[in-house]
Residue, then its C-alpha position, 0 to 999 in steps of 0.5 A: m477947241t470949241v472952234w475946231v469941233l464946230l468945223l469938224l461937224t460942219c465938214v461931216a454934215a457937208a459930206g453927208a449932203l454930197k452923197a449921190p442919190e440912187s438911180g431910177f426911172l419913170f416908165t410911161s405907157p398907154k393904158l390900153l394897147q391895140a393889137g395889130t399896131s405899134e405903140r409908143f412908150c417913154v422912160t424918164l431917167f434919174n441919175l442913170p449915166g451912160p455909156g452902154r445904156n439899153v432898155t428891154l420891153s417885153l409884152s406877155s400874158k403874165a409875169g414869167t411867161r413867154p413874151w408875145s413881143t420884145t424890143v431892145e432899144l439902145i439909149p443914145d449917149t446924147v441922152d443925159a443921165d436925167g433925160d427922156h427916151c421914147f421907143d416903139l413896141d409892135v403888138p401882134r395881131s394874134v395877141p388875145p384881148f383883155r389883159g397883158y403884162l409889160d416887163l421893163r429892164i434897163a441896164n448900162a455898161a457899169g453893171l447897173r440893172l433896173s427892172d419893173g413890170s405892170k399890167v396893161s389892157i389889150k384890145a383885140f385886132t379889128l378889121v372891117t372889110l367892105v365889098q361893093t359892086d357898081k350896081p345891085k342888079y345885072r342882066p345877062g351879058d353885063k360886066v360886074l365891077i367889084r371893089v374891096i377895101s380893108l380898114r383898120y380900127d381907126l378907119t385907115p386902109l390896110i396896105e397888104n395883099i388880100p389872100e383870096v376873092w371868089v364869086t359863086t353862082p346861085d348853085n354855089i359854083r365858083i366861076a371866078q377867083w383871085r389869090d394873093i391880090k396886091t392892093t393899091g392904097g389898100l383898094i382892089q378893083l376886079e371885074v366879072q363878065l357875065t355870059e349871055e345865058p348865066p344862072l339867074g338868081t343871087w350871086t355871092i362875092h366872097v373875100r377872105t382876109y387874115e385876122g392874125q399873123l398866122r395864115s390859119s387865122s382868117r375871116r370871110e366877108t360876103h356881098r351879094f348881087v342879083v342877075e335877072e332878065y328885066v326890061l327897063p321901064t319905057f314910061e313913068v307914072d306920077v300920081k297926085r292925091p292927098t295923104s288924108v281927108l278931113d271929116g266932112e269931105k265928100t270926095v277925094t281926087v286922084d290925078v294920074c299922069a304917065k309919060y315916056t322916058f323921052g318926055q312924050p305923053l302916054i296917050e290912050a293908056t288904061v288907068t285902073v284905080n283900086v281902093t282897099g281897106g282892112f283885110d284887103l277888102e276892095y271898096v272902090s274900083d275905077t277904070l279910066t283912059t288917059d287923054e292927049t296929055g297922058c293924064a286922067s282923074s278919078d273922083l272917089i267918094v269918101d264914104d265908100l273909102f272908109r266904109d267899115f274901118r273909119t279909123s284905119p287907112a285905105t290903100i290906093n293902088v294905081t295901075v297904068e297899062e300901055f295901049g297895044t303892048g300890055l306893059s304896065q306900072s303900078e303905084t301904091s299909097s295910103l289914105r287916112k281919115e283925120f278929124f282935125s285940120s292940120a297945117s305946116a309952117s316954115v320960116p323964110d330964108n330971109a328971116q332973122l336967124f338969131i333971137k336976142p334975150g330981152l328983145p322982141y323977135y319980128g319975122r314971118l311964117h309961111i303956113k300951108d295946108r295939107d295939100g300945099s296950098s296957102f292956109r287961109k283960115 
């Protein structure tokens, strides 16, 4: 009798050990959802056999409210009862930021129903629209080339039509417009031909894009360019002067050279050198004429440059006027007084690039004075 009792207890224990565990799942979701994108979700099944398994995921503002987006995904029969399955859910652009609620439901053909929910953060849909012209200023009769591209939050182009682009004059008169423009790789290229007598001033390019899925939700980007009558400079001016003077120096030399854009020197041009200090007081004014090389030099007395304000910088304005035409160009720079000598040091390209701890470093330095000459002190 003792033997039979032990066998019976063993059979009962074995039957209890073979009892099937309950079904369940593990849901994996991003912590932050980006509006206007498709997010990836996964479920890991536990003892949930097929066939006829499906998963339903909804995104809403909170539990029990109308969902913003819903997806129903059939779990293939090839996925085991303890397998994994991943799927996507579209997050609309119009979803408000901050907080949302995910509702997950899993069912199979045998009538098993499992559900769970979780709060999630939502980041608002962001769209960066870049508007560019081929140059900032145009003359009458020029052609204005326009480029527009819209970028998502991850800087990838938005491949969809741009609702509207239009151009207005300084008087806010619309002179060109395009609607529902098809993009090429997210980019559109437009052009506006200016007349020979267009309104002068600042023109504006307007671009309207959809911010959400509703066409009423839009935003506008602008870009400005200038239309004016201007003449390209026929000559260039190069001014060489020190940026500072040391205490004790008597004179400062300002070298001025002018040449035409095709390389020839500007001969017999009038060069005016004006030096002003604090409160725009004029200290020094010198008038010169360029020689056959197109250059002229002016020696300025330091005591005259810093007459009243010894610590504030002086302003040097150089104007070159072409003989016969009256065309002129100006260059402005500042000059300050220093009471200590300074120099700059640079490492040659062939110097040792690395320092090893505990070992000496051998190298050379190029030390130059403030005027660029070798420092000999």
